[in-house]
VEXDREN-581325 format. One record per atom (N, C-alpha, C): x, y, z. Coordinates in steps of 0.02 Angstrom, whole numbers, plus 50000, padded with zeros to 5 digits. Layout:
XYZ
...
END
This chain:
537875184349648
537745185349580
537955178949532
537645175149494
537735170749445
538165173249384
538715170949369
539115172649307
539345165949268
539285167149200
539375161649160
540005163649124
540495158649132
541165160149101
541265155549034
540735151549032
540685146548978
539995144248965
539675144448902
538985141448894
539015136848837
538505132648838
538545127448786
538025129248736
537795125348698
537315126448637
536675129548660
536425133448624
535745137348637
535135132148650
534675133948686
534065130348693
533745129048628
533745134548579
533435133648516
533775128248472
534505127948471
534855123548435
534685116348468
534705116148532
534425109448569
533835107448542
533265110848543
532645109148521
532535106048452
532935110248412
532965107948342
533295100948334
533785099948372
534065093448367
533615087848395
533275089848448
532815084548475
532185084248435
532045088448388
531555086948338
531715082248288
532395082648258
532595078148217
532575070248242
532795069448305
532755063248340
532145060948342
531575065548356
530885062748363
530685059148308
530785063948251
530575060848186
530865054648157
531505054248170
531805046948154
531615041648190
531475042848256
531255037348298
530525034848283
530105039948271
529415038148262
529435033548206
529765035348150
529785031648080
530055024248098
530475023048147
530795016448153
530275012648191
529995015448240
529475011448284
528905009048234
528675014448198
528085011748153
528275007048100
528905007048083
529085001348038
529084994748076
529394994848136
529474988748174
528774985348188
528324990748202
527594987748212
527314985448152
527544987948084
527114985448038
527514978948007
528094978748003
528454972147975
528894969048020
528904969848078
529174965048127
529924963448114
530114957748108
530784955548110
531174957848044
530684959547992
531044961147933
531374968047941
530924972547980
531214979347990
531724979448038
531674975548096
532274975648142
532984973148103
532844968448057
533524965748017
533704971847984
533344975147950
533474981047901
533804986047935
533534988047996
533844993948033
534484991548060
534584986748080
535184982448107
535684983348051
535524981148007
536034981647945
536194988347922
535754993147928
535905000247909
536245003547965
536065002848021
536445006948088
537045002548111
537064996548108
537504992748148
537994987648105
537774987548035
538164983547994
538114975448017
537524974048048
537444967648082
536874964248060
536944957648034
536374953848016
536464946548024
536434944748083
536684936648093
536044931948077
536194926148075
535614920648063
535084921448117
535284922948177
534724924448234
535064929848274
534604934848294
534924939748347
534944937148414
534584931748431
534564929648502
535184924948495
535574924948551
536174920248565
535914913948591
536184907948563
536134902048595
536484901148657
536304895848695
536644893948762
537394893348739
537544889848692
538204887648669
538604894948654
538254899348618
538584905148601
538844909248662
538244908748707
538454912648771
538954909648813
538984902548824
539564899848852
540254901148811
540224901448756
540904902548715
541024909948734
540684914848739
540814921048754
541174921848822
540854918248861
541114918148937
541824914548938
541994908848904
542564905948906
543094910648874
542924913748824
543424918948798
543644924548832
543334925948901
543504931848945
544014929748981
544504934748998
545094931949042
544904931249111
544984926549158
544674925849220
544664931549266
545204935649258
545194941249306
544604945949284
544394946749222
543934951349198
543194947949219
543164941549222
542554938149255
542434939949321
543104939149365
542964940549425
542824947949449
543074952449404
542944959349419
542204960649404
541964958149353
541204957749341
540794955349394
541014949949428
540674946249479
540704950549550
541204953249554
541264958549614
540864964349606
540844967649553
540264972249545
539684970749542
539474965449519
538784963449530
538654960749596
539084959449638
538934957549709
538874964149745
539164969149731
539004975049767
538324977849742
538154976849684
537484980149654
537014976349684
537064970049676
536604965249709
536344966349781
536874966949821
536854968249890
536464974949909
536564979849874
536284986249879
535554986149857
535434982749803
534724981549775
534294977349820
534624971749860
534264967949898
534014972449957
534554976949985
534374980250039
533704985450024
533704988249955
533154992149948
532604987549930
532664980849913
531964977749908
531644976049980
532134974950025
531944973150088
531724979050123
531744984850099
531414990950140
530714990950114
530544988350062
529864988050031
529454982950063
528994984650113
528554980150150
527834979050127
527564973350119
526844972550113
526534974850183
525814977250171
525554980950228
524784977650227
524614976250286
523834974950297
523674977350369
523154981250375
522954983650433
522204984950441
521974984450508
521224985250516
521144992750529
520924996450481
520875004350490
520275006850533
519805003250531
519145003150572
518944996050585
518484995450633
518234988550655
517934984850593
518324980050571
517974975450515
518214978650442
518614982850437
518854986550385
519644985050382
519754980250329
520514978650321
520804980250252
521304985750259
521614987550199
522304985450199
522574985050138
523304981950130
523554984250055
524184982450056
524534982449996
525014977149982
525184975349927
525694970749902
526154973649851
526814971749858
527244974049815
527424967849766
527214968349698
527134963349652
527594965549599
528174961249579
528614962149515
528164961749449
528344967149400
528024965549339
528284958449313
527864956449262
528034950049236
528594949549186
528694954149151
529254953749105
529604961149094
530234961449077
530604967549071
531084966349018
531094970948966
531744971748920
532154976148942
532844973548952
533364977648981
533804980248907
533984986248911
534434988548847
535104989948880
535644986748849
536344988148876
536644991948813
536824999048811
537275002148761
537944998848757
538074998048686
538664995048677
539004996948611
538735000748572
538975002948509
539705005348507
539715011148542
540295014848546
540855011348598
540585010148660
540935007248717
540555001248736
540824995648759
540504990248788
540304991148858
539704994648865
539504996948933
539294991948977
539764987048999
539654981449038
539174982949102
539254988249140
538994990049195
538244990649188
538044992149124
537274993249123
536874986749123
537194980749111
536994975149116
536844973949190
537354974949237
537214973549309
536554978349333
536524984749309
536114989049335
535404988249312
535254985449259
534584983649240
534384976349244
534734972449223
534504964349225
534494962749296
535164962949332
535204960749405
534734964249448
534544971249444
534024974249479
533414971349467
533164970149407
532604967549386
532494960649416
532994956649419
532974950749454
532924949949530
533324954449559
533214955149626
532414957449654
532154961349603
531454963349617
531054956549606
531164952249583
530874945449570
530464945949497
530734948649447
530404948049384
530614942149356
529964938649333
530134931449308
530514931549238
530334936049196
530614936049128
531074941749115
531664941749110
532014947349089
532454945049025
532274950048974
532714948748914
533154954948908
533754953548867
534204959248865
534464959648793
534594967248771
534844968048708
535324971848715
535934971448676
536474975948665
536664975148589
536854980848569
537164980848501
537794977748493
538074975648432
538754973248418
539204978648428
539804975748451
540294980548470
540874978448425
541124982748371
541644982148321
541484975248277
540794974448260
540584969548217
540344962948252
540424961948310
540164956148339
539884956648418
539544952148446
539294953648512
539964954648560
539904959748604
540424959948655
540384954848703
540984950948710
540994945148760
540864947648827
541124953648846
541114956348905
540374957948926
539984960648886
539264961648895
538944954748895
539004951148858
538664944248852
538734941648922
539324940848941
539524938449013
539234942149065
539184947749068
538834951449121
538174950349118
537804950249062
537094949549047
536884943349081
537334936149063
537184930349084
537244929449154
537814932649187
537904932049262
537454936149297
537144941049265
536574945249305
535904942449302
535814936849268
535194933349256
534784934249197
535044935749144
534574937049088
534264930049063
533654929749050
533364924149020
533374922648948
533484928848911
533604928748837
534074934348819
534544933448781
535044937448768
535094938848693
535024945248666
534944947148592
535524951448573
535894950448527
536414955148501
535994959548452
535744964448483
535304969748443
535274976248475
535354982148438
535434987948469
534974993448442
534994999848465
534635005848439
533955005348450
533475010348419
532895010048422
532555004648408
532724999948352
532494994748335
532494988948394
533054989848429
532944985248492
532434986748542
532344993948560
531784995948605
531194993448576
531034995548515
530394993748487
530234987148483
530724981348464
530564975248469
530454972648537
530734974948586
530604973148655
529914975048679
529684981948652
529124984848676
528444981648641
528544981948580
527964979248536
527954972248511
528594968548515
528614962248491
528684961348418
528974955748395
529084953648317
528914946948327
529054942948261
528774936848266
529244931748304
529794934748314
530364929748358
530414933248426
530254938748445
530374941948513
529694943248537
529614939648595
528954940648630
528914947248669
528484951748667
528504958448690
528524957948773
528864963148797
528904963248874
528414969148898
528244968948966
527814974048987
528194980249013
528804980049007
529174986249030
529914985548988
530154992148973
530784992548955
531194997748992
531794995249009
532274998849053
532954998949017
533355004149047
534035005849037
534205012249002
534795012949004
535065020048975
535215019448890
535385024448875
535525024548798
535715032048769
535795032648699
535875038048678
535225042648665
535185048448628
534585052948630
534055048648589
534235043748550
533795040648500
533365035448543
533785031348587
533565026848636
533155029748685
533255036148715
532805038348759
532235041148727
532275044148659
531655045748630
531205039548622
531435033848600
531085027848593
530705026948650
530985026848704
530685024648771
530055030848784
530275036848765
529745041348780
529145040348732
529245038548673
528615037248622
528265032148648
528635026748676
528355019848696
527985020048756
528145024148804
527835025548871
527095025448866
526895021248905
526105021048910
525895014048875
526185012848822
525975006648791
526385001048824
527025002548852
527404998348908
527545003548959
527825000449010
528105004449059
528775005949046
529045011649068
529785012949069
530075014149129
530765012549134
531045015149199
531055022049216
531315026549171
531435033249165
531735035749111
531775042249088
532125044749031
532935045749052
533255041349024
534025040649036
534295041948970
534455047248953
534735048748889
535395050648900
535815054348849
536485056048853
536705058448925
537305055748944
537575056949016
537665064349027
537425066349082
537595072249109
538025072149176
538405078149185
538615078549248
538805085949266
538785086249332
538895093349366
539385092249419
539845096449420
540425096649475
540265102449511
540095102749581
540055108849621
540725108149660
541025113849659
541655113749694
541815120549722
542265121849773
542575127749794
543295127149802
543575131549842
544295131649834
544635126849868
544365121449905
544635116749936
544905111149888
544665111849820
544985106449777
545335110949712
545605106849671
546065110449614
545755109449545
545955113149502
545735111849435
545895105549402
546455102349423
546565095349385
546065090449408
545765089449474
545365084549481
544655087049455
544395092949447
543825094649418
543855093749348
544465094649316
544365094049241
544335086949229
544765082249265
544735075649260
543975072449264
543695075449324
542965072449325
542465074549279
542595082049246
542125083349189
542195079149129
542825078549112
543065074549037
542785066749058
542865064449119
542755058249134
542015054749111
541615060149121
540855059649094
540775061849027
541105067049005
540985070548942
541175065148891
541575060148903
541795054848848
541275050748827
540615050848865
540115046648842
539865047848779
539855053748758
539605055048693
539675063348677
539615064548611
539705072248590
539265076748616
538695074248643
538225078948666
538025077248745
538515075448773
538445074348854
538685080648899
538225084348920
538385090448959
538865089749017
539285093449026
539735093249086
539865100949109
539605101549168
539585108249192
539905108949258
540265114849271
540625115349330
540305121649370
540085121049424
539735125949473
540165127249526
540455134049537
540965134549583
540865141449614
541115142249676
541225148949712
541835152649697
542275149649660
542915151549650
543065152949580
543175159449556
543325160949485
544035158049468
544465158549513
545155155849498
545115148449486
544695144549525
544615137649499
544285136549436
543805140749422
543415139949359
543995140949308
544425145349306
544855146549263
545355141749261
545665139149314
546205133049320
545815126849287
545215125549299
544825120649277
544845119949193
544615125349160
544685126149096
545355125749063
545775128249101
546465127149073
546735120349073
546555117449133
546735108949142
546295105149080
545665106249072
545355103449016
545745102748956
545995108948938
546335109348870
546945105648876
547335104948927
547945100848944
547725093648930
547295092148968
547085084248971
546855081848913
546495086348859
546275084248795
546755082448748
547395085248770
547945084048721
548145076548727
548005072748780
548305066748796
547765061248804
547115063648829
546495058348841
546385054548775
546385048248782
546285043948721
545585044848681
545055047448737
544425048348708
544285055848700
544785059248683
544725066548676
544275069248619
544295064948558
543885067448508
543135068248528
542845063848573
542225063848593
542155068548647
542505067848705
542485072148755
542535079548738
543145080748696
543175087848675
542625090648644
542315087748593
541665088948558
541135091248616
541095086748666
540555087148711
540665093948757
541285094748773
541515100448809
541335106748765
541565106648706
541475112848659
540755114748652
540345109248647
539615110848631
539235111448691
539415107648745
538915107048792
539215108348864
539815110448858
540185111748931
539895119348961
539885119149020
539755126549052
540135127449106
540285133049125
540655134749185
540305141249217
540005140049277
539605144749315
539835147149377
539925152849389
540275155049462
539765158049495
539665156949554
539165159349604
539605163049666
539095166749701
539475169349765
539435165449822
538905161849833
538725157649898
538525150849874
538595146649933
538325139949926
537535140349904
537185145049941
536485145749928
536365146449852
536785150849823
536705151949746
536815145849710
537385141149729
537435135749703
536905130549711
536605130349765
536015125149764
535465127749720
535285134449724
534735136449675
534885134149597
535595135149578
535825133749516
535735125949502
536015122349553
536025115349534
535335112649536
534865114949574
534155112349564
533845114649499
534065119749473
533775122149411
534095117749351
534695116249360
535015111449309
534815105049311
534705102349379
534425095749392
534735089949345
535455089549360
535825086549323
535745078449352
535945073749301
536015066849314
536385064949366
537015067549361
537605066149421
537845072249447
537865072849508
538155079949542
538605077049591
539305078949578
539815078149607
540005083549652
540005083549718
540175088849763
540805088549803
541175093449786
541895093649817
541975100549845
541705101049901
541735107649938
541855106350019
541965111950049
542155111750116
541595107950169
541045108750133
540455105250179
539985101850129
540215095450098
539745093350048
539055091250084
538995089650137
538335087950169
537895094250158
538095099750161
537595105450147
537175105050088
537495100650038
537125100249967
536735093849981
536905089350018
536415082650033
535865086250066
535905090450119
535355092750151
534905096350117
535185100550065
534775106650040
534565105549966
534835102049928
534755099549860
534115095449846
533765096849802
533165092049782
533185088949714
533515092249667
533455089249599
534025086449572
534235080149581
534725077149554
534605069049540
534965066449503
535015059049501
535265055249547
535945056849558
536365053849608
536805059349641
537015059449698
537505063049734
538135059649748
538805063349740
539345059749745
539815064949790
539755064049853
539955068449909
540695068049929
541085072349915
541815073149932
542295071249865
542875073949870
543355071649825
543555065449828
543415060749884
543685053949893
543215049649838
542635050849819
542245047149774
542105050049712
541785047849663
541665051249599
541145046749560
540995049749498
540395047049465
540675039849436
541285039649420
541445032949392
541385026649435
541445028249507
541295023449560
540505020649553
540175025349542
539405024249541
539255020849473
539625023649416
539415019849363
539645012449357
540155011049385
540455004949374
540334998949433
540475001149496
540554995249543
540294996949613
540165002849640
540095003149712
539465001049743
538935000349696
538334996849723
537645001249705
537725007949702
537105012149684
537105011749607
536345012849576
536245010849516
536485017949480
536715015249419
536995021649360
536395023449321
535895019749320
535305021649270
534925027849301
535015033949276
534805040249313
534465044149265
534035049249292
533615053349243
534075058949221
533905060549150
534285065649113
533735071349093
533945076549061
533515081249028
533065084349086
533365085649142
532955088449192
532415083949225
532445077649207
531885072749241
532065072149311
532625073349327
532735073149415
532285077549444
531985082049423
531485086549455
530895082649486
530705075749445
530165072349471
530285065149485
530895062949469
530955056049482
531715054849506
531855049749533
532485046849555
532705042749497
533335039049517
533485035049470
533185026749472
533515021949435
533295015349433
533375013149506
532985008349523
533015004849592
532564998549579
532614993249627
532074987849625
531334990449630
531244996049654
530484998449663
530255000249590
530675002549546
530425003449472
530114997349443
530264991349463
530094984849431
529554982449474
529264985449521
528784982849569
528184987049564
527534984549566
526854987949570
526644986849644
526444992149680
526264992449734
525484992149732
525174986349736
524434985649727
524054985149787
523474988749802
523164988949845
522514983549852
522304982749917
521764977749919
521264980149975
520674977349982
520274978550045
519714971350051
519654970850117
519284965250139
518754969050195
518194967950185
517694971250232
517184966550270
517154965650326
516624961950369
515964965050355
515444960350358
514724962350347
514474969550378
514564968750450
514354975050482
514684981450464
515374980550448
515734986350427
515484988550353
515324983550312
515094985950248
514524989950246
514064989150300
513364992350303
513584999250330
514015000250378
514255007150404
514625011250345
515075007150314
515395011650262
514975013350209
514505008950202
514035009450136
513565016250145
513395017150213
512975023550221
513335029650205
514065031050218
514435035850200
514445035850124
514675030250101
514805029950028
514165032049987
513545029450009
512985031349973
512895038449968
512925041550030
512845049750028
513335052849980
514005050349985
514525054249953
514315053449869
514235047049852
513985046349781
513405050149760
512915051949808
512395056749793
512695063449773
513065065949808
513455072749807
513705073049738
514035067949710
514255068449652
513865066349587
513225063649606
512765062249551
512915055049522
513255050449550
513365044149527
512865039049557
512445037649518
511835034049538
512045026449550
512375024549496
512615017649498
513155015949554
513565020849563
513935019949618
513545019349693
513095024349693
512615024549749
512285016849759
512095015049700
511785007749715
512185002749738
512815002949720
513294997849742
513344997849812
513415004849848
513405005249913
512755004149951
512195006249911
511475004149951
511244997349962
511544992949908
511294985649921
511704982749970
512314985049991
512654982450043
512284984850108
512184990050109
511734993750177
511164989250185
510714987250127
510114984150140
510274977250155
510784973750134
510884966250161
511204965150222
511694970050236
512084969750301
511894973950350
511374978450334
511184984150393
511034981250458
510634975750458
510304973150516
510884969850558
511524969550537
512174967050583
512464973750608
512354978850574
512844985150602
512644986950672
513154988050709
513064990850780
512874997950771
512355000950796
512305008650797
512595011950851
512915017150834
513195021350886
512785028050907
END
C-alpha cells in the first residue's frame, strides 16, 4: 500500500502556473520575431538589467575572462570536460554507419550526420552553472556539429568568467552574454546580429523549457529539461541524514524543483523529514531549497520494492538516486527516469558536475518517452538506397501491385517505368 506522509502542490495549482508561463513565453517569442535585436535588448534590460554594446563577446573579452580565473578552477573545468568528452566519444563511437545488400542488387544503408548548427543555452542567472557548458557545447562538438553558439545570462551584473571559460574550452564558436526566453528565441528564429540555428539545446527554468516547447518543430530541440527534479529511493540500509542531504542538494536549484523520497521504511521517512528541517537551518541556499521542499517536496512510503518501482515509473523523475540493499533491482526493473545513481557512494551532484554522464535530462514526466542529452541528439540518422537494374525490375513488380492496393497511380507509374526499362534484365525465378 502506498502512503503519502507529505505531498506537494496540487495538479490544479501546477497547471495554473504553467498557463501563466505559456502566455508570457508566447509574447516574448512573438516580439523577438517581429522586432529582432530591439526586442532582445529590451527583454534583457527588463529581466537581467543588462544592455551591453554587443551581446556577443569578442575574442579579447573571452581571453580576459579566462585570464581572470584562478588556475586551479581552470584545471578543474578541464578535468570535468575530459570526463564528459571521453564518455561522449564512447557514445559517438557506438553509432555506426550501415550499408548492406538485403537482396541481390538491393543496397540499403544509413549515415549518421551531425546537424549543421546548434544553439546551446547555459543557465546562469541565479547560479553560474558552468557544467551546462560542458554538457551541451562539448557534446555537440563531439557529435561533429560545425557551428555551435552559446548563450548564458549575466551573473551579478556581468558575464560569468567561469561560464565563459567553460564555453570557450568546450569549443563554442560564438559566445553571447544573453539569457532567458529572449536568448532561446534569438537562437531559434534569429535576429539582425544572431544567425539562427537548426537546433536549440540545454536546460533552464520553466520559461526556458516552455520556450523550447513552443519552438519545437520550427527548430529541433534536445528535450524538455525544465526545473530540476530528484527522486531518492531508499530503504533502512541508509539514514535520514544522507537522504535529506541528497534531497536538498537538488531542491536548491529553484523554488519549483520537486524533491521526493520514496521508501519502504516509515522510520527513515520521518527521520529524513526531521533532518531536512535541521539542515535548512544552516544550508546557505535554504531560502530556495526550503521553498522547493515546502511546495514541491513529497514523502511516499511503500511496502515493497515492487511498489516502489511502480511509483517511481509513475513519477518518471529526472534524477533517481537509489540507496537500497539491492540497487541493481531498480536498474533491471525501472523504465521511466532521466538518469540513475546507484548506491550511496554516488549521487546526483557527481552526474551534474564531473563524472562524465550528461546532466541535461528530461523533466515533467518526459522520461516516459526520452532519455537525456547525448551525442545522438545532435545527429540525424539518414537512410539511403542503391538498386541495380535487374533488382529494380524485381522490386518494381512488387511495388506496382502494392501501389495499386492503395490507389496511388503516380506511385505505381514510378514502379512500372522501371519494370518496363529494366525487366529484360531480371532473372525470372
